[in-house]
C-alpha positions as CSV (number, residue, x, y, z in Angstrom):
1,M,-12.9,-13.8,-14.4
2,R,-10.9,-13.6,-17.6
3,E,-7.2,-12.9,-17.4
4,V,-5.4,-10.3,-19.6
5,G,-1.6,-10.7,-19.8
6,G,-1.5,-12.5,-16.4
7,L,-3.9,-10.0,-14.8
8,T,-7.5,-10.4,-14.1
9,Q,-9.7,-8.3,-16.3
10,A,-10.7,-6.1,-13.3
11,R,-7.0,-5.4,-12.4
12,A,-6.2,-4.7,-16.1
13,L,-9.1,-2.1,-16.1
14,T,-7.8,-0.6,-12.9
15,L,-4.3,-0.3,-14.3
16,H,-5.6,1.3,-17.5
17,A,-7.7,3.8,-15.5
18,L,-4.6,4.7,-13.4
19,S,-2.5,5.0,-16.5
20,V,-5.0,7.4,-18.1
21,E,-5.0,9.6,-14.9
22,V,-1.2,9.7,-14.9
23,A,-0.8,10.3,-18.6
24,S,-3.4,13.1,-18.5
25,G,-1.5,14.8,-15.7
26,R,-4.5,14.7,-13.3
27,L,-2.5,12.3,-11.1
28,R,1.2,12.7,-10.4
29,L,3.0,9.9,-8.6
30,A,6.2,11.5,-7.6
31,P,8.0,12.5,-4.3
32,L,6.7,15.7,-2.7
33,E,3.4,15.6,-4.4
34,P,0.6,16.9,-2.1
35,L,-0.4,13.8,-0.2
36,E,-4.2,14.1,0.5
37,P,-5.2,15.2,-3.1
38,T,-3.1,12.4,-4.5
39,L,-4.6,9.8,-2.2
40,E,-8.1,11.1,-3.0
41,R,-7.5,10.8,-6.8
42,M,-6.1,7.3,-6.5
43,L,-9.0,6.1,-4.2
44,A,-11.5,7.5,-6.8
45,I,-10.2,4.9,-9.3
46,K,-12.3,1.8,-9.2
47,G,-10.2,-1.1,-7.9
48,I,-7.8,1.0,-5.9
49,G,-8.3,0.7,-2.1
50,D,-6.6,2.0,0.9
51,W,-3.8,-0.7,0.9
52,T,-2.8,0.2,-2.6
53,A,-3.0,4.0,-2.1
54,Q,-0.9,3.7,1.1
55,Y,1.7,1.5,-0.7
56,V,2.0,4.0,-3.5
57,A,2.3,6.8,-0.9
58,M,5.2,4.8,0.6
59,R,7.0,4.0,-2.6
60,A,6.2,6.6,-5.2
61,L,5.5,9.6,-3.0
62,S,8.2,8.8,-0.4
63,W,5.7,9.5,2.4
64,P,7.4,8.2,5.6
65,N,4.2,8.0,7.6
66,A,2.2,5.9,5.1
67,F,0.7,2.8,6.7
68,P,-1.3,0.1,4.9
69,A,-3.3,-0.7,8.0
70,G,-5.3,-3.5,6.5
71,D,-2.2,-5.5,5.5
72,L,-2.5,-9.1,6.9
73,I,1.2,-9.5,7.7
74,L,1.2,-6.2,9.7
75,R,-2.0,-7.2,11.6
76,R,-0.6,-10.6,12.4
77,H,2.7,-9.1,13.7
78,L,0.8,-6.6,15.7
79,G,-1.5,-9.2,17.1
80,V,-4.7,-7.4,16.0
81,E,-7.7,-8.2,13.9
82,T,-8.7,-5.0,12.3
83,A,-7.1,-2.1,10.3
84,A,-8.3,0.3,13.0
85,Q,-6.6,-1.7,15.7
86,A,-3.4,-1.8,13.6
87,S,-3.5,2.0,13.0
88,A,-4.0,2.6,16.7
89,Q,-1.0,0.5,17.6
90,A,1.1,2.0,14.8
91,A,0.4,5.6,15.9
92,Q,3.4,5.4,18.2
93,W,5.6,5.0,15.2
94,A,4.5,8.3,13.6
95,P,5.8,10.0,11.6
96,W,7.9,7.0,10.5
97,R,5.2,4.3,10.0
98,A,6.3,3.4,6.5
99,Y,9.8,2.5,7.8
100,A,8.3,0.3,10.5
101,T,6.1,-1.3,7.9
102,V,9.0,-2.2,5.6
103,H,10.9,-3.5,8.7
104,L,8.0,-5.8,9.7
105,W,7.6,-7.1,6.1
106,R,11.4,-7.9,5.9
107,H,11.2,-9.5,9.3
108,H,8.3,-11.7,8.1
109,D,10.3,-12.6,4.9
110,R,13.3,-13.5,7.0
111,L,11.2,-15.8,9.3
112,K,9.6,-17.4,6.2
113,H,13.0,-18.0,4.7
114,E,14.4,-19.5,7.9
115,A,11.4,-21.8,8.3
116,S,11.8,-23.1,4.7
117,H,15.4,-24.1,5.6
118,D,14.5,-26.1,8.7
């Protein structure tokens, strides 16, 4: 697949579609925006899946219970294989799953950093 400015063509098209939605006002990516309609609008854009929508919910919408269940690092730390299993285990962290996610990602980075200095 061809690259456009360091992005694959498919990702560039997704970013363009997302930009059009935001510029038109049909999609607002700001804290306190209604969560479910915002996630639905993002997921309707070709190339945006659950991981990306949950990540945006964590970062742009400041939703503390967002959880990108399909994330490989999270699944490895939880010792599970599927997103459904990760969601089931992370249910105990509600309504703060986004904070737990960031903690696990930072822990992973710390372990990776320590391993590279051995």
